[in-house]
C-alpha positions in Angstrom: 69.4 112.0 157.1 66.0 110.6 156.6 65.4 108.5 153.5 63.3 110.3 150.9 59.7 109.2 150.6 58.8 107.2 147.5 57.2 109.4 144.8 53.7 108.8 143.6 53.6 106.0 141.0 49.8 106.1 140.3 50.5 106.8 136.6 52.5 103.6 136.3 55.4 105.3 134.5 59.1 105.0 134.9 60.7 108.0 136.4 63.7 109.0 134.3 66.6 111.4 134.6 68.4 112.6 131.5 72.2 113.1 131.7 73.1 115.6 129.0 71.0 118.7 128.5 72.4 119.5 125.1 70.7 119.2 121.7 70.3 115.4 121.8 69.0 115.4 125.4 66.6 118.2 124.6 65.2 116.1 121.7 64.7 113.1 123.9 63.1 115.2 126.6 60.8 116.8 124.1 59.6 113.4 122.9 59.0 112.1 126.3 57.1 115.1 127.5 55.2 115.4 124.2 53.9 111.8 124.4 51.9 111.5 127.6 50.8 108.0 126.6 54.4 106.8 126.9 56.0 104.7 129.6 58.4 107.5 130.8 57.9 110.4 133.2 60.8 112.8 132.7 61.9 114.2 136.1 64.8 116.4 135.0 68.3 116.8 133.7 71.9 116.8 134.8 74.7 118.6 132.8 78.2 119.9 133.6 77.4 123.2 131.8 77.0 125.8 134.6 74.9 128.0 132.4 72.2 125.4 132.4 72.0 124.8 136.1 68.7 126.0 137.6 67.0 126.4 134.2 64.2 124.4 132.8 63.9 122.3 129.6 60.3 121.4 128.6 59.2 122.3 132.1 61.7 120.0 133.8 64.6 121.3 135.9 68.4 121.0 135.3 69.4 119.9 138.7 73.1 120.6 138.3 76.4 118.8 137.5 76.7 115.2 136.7 78.4 114.2 139.9 75.1 115.0 141.7 73.6 111.9 140.1 73.5 109.7 143.2 71.8 112.3 145.3 69.2 113.2 142.6 68.5 109.5 142.0 67.8 109.0 145.7 65.8 112.3 146.3 63.7 112.0 143.1 63.2 108.2 143.3 64.6 107.7 139.7 64.0 104.4 138.0 66.3 104.9 135.0 69.0 107.2 133.8 69.3 108.0 130.1 72.7 109.1 128.9 72.3 111.5 126.0 75.8 113.0 125.3 76.8 111.9 121.8 80.2 113.5 122.1 81.0 111.9 125.5 84.4 110.1 125.7 84.6 106.6 127.1 86.0 108.0 130.4 82.9 110.2 130.9 80.5 107.4 130.1 82.4 105.2 132.6 82.1 107.9 135.2 78.4 108.1 134.7 77.8 104.4 134.8 79.9 104.1 137.9 77.7 106.7 139.6 74.6 104.8 138.5 76.0 101.5 139.8 76.8 103.2 143.2 73.0 103.7 143.7 71.9 100.6 141.8 69.9 102.5 139.2 69.3 101.2 135.6 71.0 103.2 132.8 70.9 103.3 129.0 72.5 105.4 126.3 71.8 107.3 123.1 74.5 106.1 120.7 76.4 109.1 119.4 76.2 108.0 115.7 72.5 108.9 115.5 72.8 112.5 116.7 76.0 113.2 114.9 75.2 111.8 111.5 71.5 112.1 111.2 71.0 115.3 113.3 68.1 113.9 115.2 67.5 111.7 118.3 64.6 109.6 119.4 63.7 107.5 122.4 63.6 104.3 120.3 67.4 104.7 119.6 68.2 104.4 123.3 70.0 101.2 124.1 72.0 99.4 126.8 75.5 100.7 127.4 78.0 98.5 125.7 81.8 98.0 126.3 82.4 100.0 123.1 80.9 103.0 124.8 83.4 102.8 127.7 86.4 102.7 125.4 85.2 105.5 123.0 87.7 108.4 122.7 87.1 112.1 122.4 85.4 113.2 119.2 87.8 113.2 116.2 88.2 116.5 114.4 88.0 115.4 110.8 89.0 117.4 107.8 85.7 116.9 106.1 86.6 119.1 103.1 89.6 116.9 102.2 87.6 113.7 102.7 84.7 115.0 100.6 87.0 116.1 97.7 88.8 112.7 97.7 85.5 110.6 97.5 82.7 112.7 96.0 81.9 111.7 92.4 84.5 108.8 92.5 84.1 105.1 91.7 85.0 103.3 95.0 85.8 99.6 95.3 85.7 98.1 98.7 87.1 94.5 99.1 85.8 92.5 102.0 82.7 94.7 101.8 80.6 92.2 103.8 83.0 92.2 106.8 82.9 94.4 109.9 85.3 97.1 108.7 84.3 96.7 105.0 80.6 97.2 105.6 81.2 100.2 107.9 83.5 101.7 105.2 80.6 101.3 102.8 78.3 103.2 105.1 80.7 106.1 105.8 81.9 106.4 102.2 78.3 106.6 101.1 77.9 109.7 103.2 80.3 111.6 100.9 78.5 111.0 97.7 80.6 108.6 95.5 79.6 108.1 91.9 79.5 104.4 92.4 80.2 101.8 95.2 81.5 98.4 94.2 81.0 95.8 97.0 83.4 92.9 96.5 83.3 89.9 98.7 83.6 86.1 98.8 80.5 85.4 100.8 77.2 86.0 99.0 75.0 86.4 102.2 77.2 89.1 103.7 77.4 91.1 100.4 73.6 90.7 99.9 72.9 92.0 103.4 75.2 95.1 103.0 73.6 95.8 99.6 70.1 95.6 101.1 71.0 98.0 103.9 72.7 100.5 101.6 69.8 100.4 99.1 67.5 101.4 102.0 69.6 104.1 103.5 71.5 105.4 100.5 69.1 104.6 97.6 70.5 107.4 95.5 74.0 105.9 95.2 74.5 103.2 92.5 75.8 99.9 93.8 77.5 97.0 92.1 77.7 93.8 94.2 80.5 91.5 93.1 80.9 88.0 94.4 84.5 87.0 93.8 87.8 85.9 95.2 90.7 88.4 95.3 93.0 85.5 94.5 91.2 85.0 91.1 93.4 87.3 88.9 91.2 86.8 85.8 88.1 87.8 87.7 89.7 90.8 89.3 91.2 91.9 85.9 87.8 91.7 84.3 86.3 93.9 87.2 89.0 96.5 86.9 88.8 96.6 83.1 85.1 97.0 83.0 84.5 99.5 85.9 88.0 101.1 86.4 87.6 102.0 90.1 89.4 105.2 91.2 89.8 104.4 94.9 90.3 100.9 96.3 89.9 100.2 100.0 91.4 96.7 100.5 90.0 95.2 103.7 89.6 91.6 102.6 92.0 89.4 104.6 92.3 86.2 106.7 92.7 87.5 110.2 92.3 84.6 112.7 95.6 83.8 114.2 94.8 80.3 115.3 93.3 79.3 112.0 96.1 80.7 110.0 98.7 78.9 112.1 97.0 75.7 111.1 96.6 76.8 107.4 99.6 78.9 106.7 99.3 78.5 102.9 95.8 80.1 103.0 97.2 83.1 104.8 99.8 83.5 102.0 97.2 83.0 99.2 94.7 85.5 100.6 96.8 88.1 102.3 99.8 88.1 99.9 98.6 86.9 96.5 95.2 88.6 96.8 96.9 91.9 97.8 99.4 91.6 95.0 96.7 91.0 92.4 94.7 94.1 93.5 97.7 96.4 93.9 99.1 95.5 90.4 95.7 96.0 88.8 95.2 99.3 90.6 98.5 100.5 89.0 97.8 99.0 85.6 94.3 100.7 85.4 95.5 104.0 86.7 93.5 104.1 89.9 94.0 107.3 92.0 94.5 105.5 95.3 94.9 102.1 96.7 94.5 101.7 100.5 95.6 98.6 102.3 94.0 98.0 105.7 96.8 96.5 107.9 97.2 95.5 111.5 99.5 95.9 114.5 100.2 92.1 114.1 102.3 93.1 111.1 104.9 94.9 113.3 107.7 92.5 114.2 105.3 89.6 113.5 105.4 86.4 115.5 102.4 84.7 113.8 101.9 83.7 110.1 98.9 86.1 109.9 101.0 89.0 111.0 103.9 88.0 108.7 101.6 87.8 105.7 100.2 91.2 106.5 103.7 92.6 106.8 104.5 91.2 103.4 101.2 92.8 102.1 102.6 96.1 103.4 105.8 95.5 101.5 103.9 94.7 98.3 102.0 98.0 98.6 105.2 99.9 99.2 107.1 98.3 96.2 104.1 98.7 93.9 104.0 102.4 94.7 107.5 102.6 93.1 106.4 100.7 90.0 103.2 102.8 89.4 104.0 106.5 90.4 100.6 107.7 89.0 98.7 105.8 91.7 99.1 106.6 95.4 99.5 103.3 97.4 98.8 103.8 101.1 98.9 101.5 104.1 96.7 102.2 107.1 97.7 100.2 110.2 95.8 99.9 113.5 95.0 97.5 116.3 92.0 95.5 117.3 88.5 96.7 116.4 85.7 96.2 118.9 82.7 94.4 117.6 84.4 93.0 114.5 83.8 89.4 113.6 85.8 87.0 115.8 86.7 89.7 118.3 87.2 88.7 121.9 84.2 90.8 122.9 81.9 88.6 120.8 83.4 85.5 122.3 82.9 86.8 125.9 79.3 87.7 125.1 78.6 84.2 123.8 80.2 82.7 126.9 78.1 85.0 129.2 74.9 84.0 127.4 75.8 80.3 127.8 76.8 80.7 131.5 80.3 79.5 130.8 83.5 80.8 132.3 85.2 83.6 130.4 88.4 82.3 128.8 91.5 84.5 128.7 94.9 83.4 127.6 96.9 85.3 130.3 96.0 87.8 133.1 98.5 90.3 131.7 97.4 90.1 128.0 96.8 93.6 126.6 95.6 94.9 123.2 94.9 98.1 121.5 91.2 98.7 120.9 89.1 101.1 118.8 85.5 101.0 117.8 84.6 100.2 114.2 83.1 103.6 113.7 86.2 105.4 114.9 88.6 103.3 113.0 86.8 103.7 109.7 86.5 107.5 110.3 90.3 107.6 110.5 90.9 105.2 107.6 88.9 107.6 105.4 90.7 110.6 106.7 94.1 108.9 106.2 93.1 108.1 102.7 92.4 111.8 102.0 95.7 113.0 103.4 98.0 110.2 102.5 100.6 110.2 99.7 102.1 107.4 97.7 104.2 105.1 99.9 102.8 106.4 103.2 102.3 104.0 106.1 99.7 105.8 108.3 99.2 104.6 111.8 96.0 105.3 113.8 96.4 106.6 117.3 94.9 103.8 119.4 95.4 105.3 122.9 96.6 103.0 125.7 96.5 99.2 125.5 93.6 97.7 127.4 93.9 94.6 129.6 91.7 91.8 128.3 90.9 90.9 131.9 89.6 94.5 132.5 87.5 94.2 129.3 86.0 90.9 130.6 85.1 92.5 134.0 83.5 95.5 132.2 81.3 93.1 130.2 80.3 91.2 133.3 79.3 94.5 135.1 77.4 95.9 132.1 75.5 92.6 132.0 74.2 93.3 135.4 76.3 90.6 137.1 79.0 90.6 139.7 82.6 89.5 139.0 82.1 86.9 141.8 79.2 85.4 139.8 81.2 84.8 136.6 84.4 82.6 136.7 87.4 83.6 134.6 89.6 80.8 133.3 93.2 81.4 132.1 94.0 79.0 129.3 97.6 80.0 128.4 99.2 81.9 125.5 98.6 80.2 122.2 101.1 79.9 119.4 101.5 83.1 117.5 100.4 85.3 120.4 102.3 87.8 122.5 101.3 89.7 125.7 101.4 93.2 124.1 101.2 94.5 120.5 103.2 97.2 118.8 102.0 99.8 116.3 105.4 100.5 114.8 108.8 99.0 114.8 112.1 100.5 116.0 113.4 101.0 112.5 110.4 103.1 111.5 110.5 106.9 112.0 107.3 108.3 113.3 106.2 111.7 111.7 103.1 113.7 112.7 100.4 114.6 110.2 97.9 117.4 110.2 95.4 115.1 112.0 96.7 114.4 115.5 95.1 111.0 115.6 97.1 109.8 112.6 100.9 109.4 112.5 103.1 108.5 109.5 105.7 105.8 109.7 108.7 106.1 107.4 110.0 102.6 106.9 113.7 101.6 106.8 115.1 101.4 103.3 115.2 98.0 101.6 116.0 96.5 98.2 112.8 96.6 96.2 113.9 94.2 93.5 115.3 91.6 96.0 112.1 91.9 98.1 109.9 91.3 95.1 111.9 88.2 94.1 111.6 86.8 97.6 107.8 87.4 97.6 107.4 85.7 94.3 109.2 82.6 95.7 106.9 82.6 98.7 103.9 82.7 96.3 105.2 79.9 94.2 105.8 77.7 97.2 102.2 78.4 98.5 100.7 77.6 95.1 102.6 74.2 94.9 101.9 73.4 98.6 105.6 73.4 99.5 104.7 74.5 103.0 108.1 74.0 104.7 109.9 75.9 101.9 107.3 78.6 102.1 107.8 79.0 105.9 111.6 79.2 105.5 111.2 81.8 102.7 109.0 83.9 105.0 111.5 83.7 107.8 114.2 84.8 105.5 112.2 87.9 104.4 110.7 88.6 107.9 113.4 87.7 110.5 111.1 88.3 113.6 108.8 85.5 112.3 110.1 82.2 113.7 107.4 79.9 112.4 
């Protein structure tokens, strides 16, 4: 078969093919065609909807199904492919990028968040495909009515509001019209930045930025007494395994004492809901961070018995892509510095979810959860860290042969695979298929509370060895 002739480039424009002839793709196509001074020349579309094949959009043909991409790229001399399917799963995006790689054509994507939330799409929103896109799951069918009724017109306190999950919670909660958002954080710069962003995007929602430490009981009490938040999303926590192994008393002070302060105050001041953001590291924990998060779960569960008027809920999930300190961020820094990518073990696996997806489900879990519930987000299959590294190399336009990978060995407090629930927890389905409920094994609430108080006392007096022994007694899987 003769190689197709190169198309005329006298106009100096990039010849582009849009994958996705739905609403978002049509918007992008309309903008390109309607702006003749632009840098793009729209050649046509691909879409798996058979009804669209052979039709035209803005005078450009829909060539057929997506798997025709290599042939259309070659025949039409395409310079760039624009992926405009906001609802596309990670598997579909991976399929499209693999097809593009097979014919060495550049590709970019329209992030789904723009078309879904704002109902509009523009060429300026097109960006490079990122590893988060490849791991994105099918769209979540949220019960928007239950979410709206649980948040609209309420005073919402978000701890750790300047962090990755906390700031995304602020954005998504703001969409449902709360009466007030209280942004609590320890770092002034992160809280300032979130406040600035929210003021620009959601200027109609009152904000109260609070710089404070959740371990400061007097400051927290003053906050609850003055504002009386109705829903508390507690995301503030120390999360870095290595750092907490070296500073175990800080893990206790922040993750245990801070959680206890907030949970007790939520009950005292009759909050409607208190939501703890937990982690898969809390399941059969082997590190101090995981052990303190498990104890935080126990605090929430026991406090629910003490204050029946407040619903205390735990939401547990795995790693979040793009969060501060995530392995993806480290890999990107190493790639930019032309350093080897460092991985602890070739078989290391983790659950991953995008920040946007995880926060969607946290808000949904909050709406459907009852007091004492431990709700677990469906994380899909665990992902090999090695595969994640190779995806980042490929998306960066480089070959796996060009970037060395160095295995540095499993660190203290790490394990090859994580778990989302323990054997003594009974899993129960909920009305939302992406959320399961774990019913914990029974335990002595009074004894557990006494043990936690001893751990706190040891941390406050820097009796580290006693503190570790007390944690081992309470959480047998933690060996210290």
